[in-house]
Phi, psi and omega in degrees: 000138174271129172239122181246141176272133169218152174292137183297131179215103182298133179088357180242310181235005168207141189224168170301133181102345180291153172259135176245149183228137188247131168250121182205160193256327200250015180261134186305311184290325183297316180298318178296319181294317176301326175301311180277003168257010186292350176277342183280142181284150178290157180263101180052036176099345180275134177290159178292147181288153177252001184211140175233148178208165179250130177279124180236357176196178183306320181228032187230138182221164164236128184206158179264109179252190183297333178270001181121195182270118192222166168285139177226178177242141183278326187298323176300332177292318182294331186273346182273120180294344181269001181246146173237127186249111182256140178233146177228146181269124179299151184301145176053037182301140164219162177302324178295320178293323180293321177294321183294316179296327178294320178296314179300314183293334181290339175293343183277343183303128182110346173297148177279163178276139185267082182294320182300325179295319178298318176300317178297317176293323172299320184297323181279356177245020164285170183296314180297317180291323178295319179300310182300323182288327176295317181291335181264004178075021179094357184292324183301312182291327177294319176301314181292315182297328179292320175300326186269344182302139176213122180299333179278357183229165180197161166247176191297313186286330176300317176303310183292317178299313183298322178298311180298315184301340186277350176268127173301338178286327181260334182309132180070009175274126174057230187295335183292355177285342179272155169313135185305319187292353179261358186261130185262160177313310187298321182302317179290312187302322188268355188289124183275352179269332185279332187235160173224147344307151188297332184236031185224141174219155172256139172255109185279140179235165183286000000 
């Protein structure tokens, strides 16, 4: 994947409905998510993102954080030198699609954060859990994730995935064919069918 750095410019290189992915080092949840993504290869030397969010305005986001699904701000990510903010454009993007995706994800605000789901994902990505999952053809992780799934709760990538899945244009493309609660930030970020260009992302800077 090609990742190019550009200064953030609303209406030029990011728009409502775009998906953003965060690479950072010192957040407890991010450290945990990176643990269960450690089987995934790095992207051209970049570590896999540990957080996903939906951009709904120049400085507005919807994202699942430790307190639940909330409205957030984009600029603090850009201002933090320890953070890299990567953005991708959904497949077949139009302003109308962006507005629709933004509206859908806002209906999720208020959900609690699904800590049990994070625990289930972590369990399947221990050495033993990973081996069992491989031997079972993925059924072990699906079973654990299903036990932890709760419609009143969510994790970050689940919210973004579900919003994208609500669009007929994006539904069932690539990783979006899976239940949203089984999708990790890295799964979304690297998927060549969910975003366009298929092998390109922007790293926004302040």
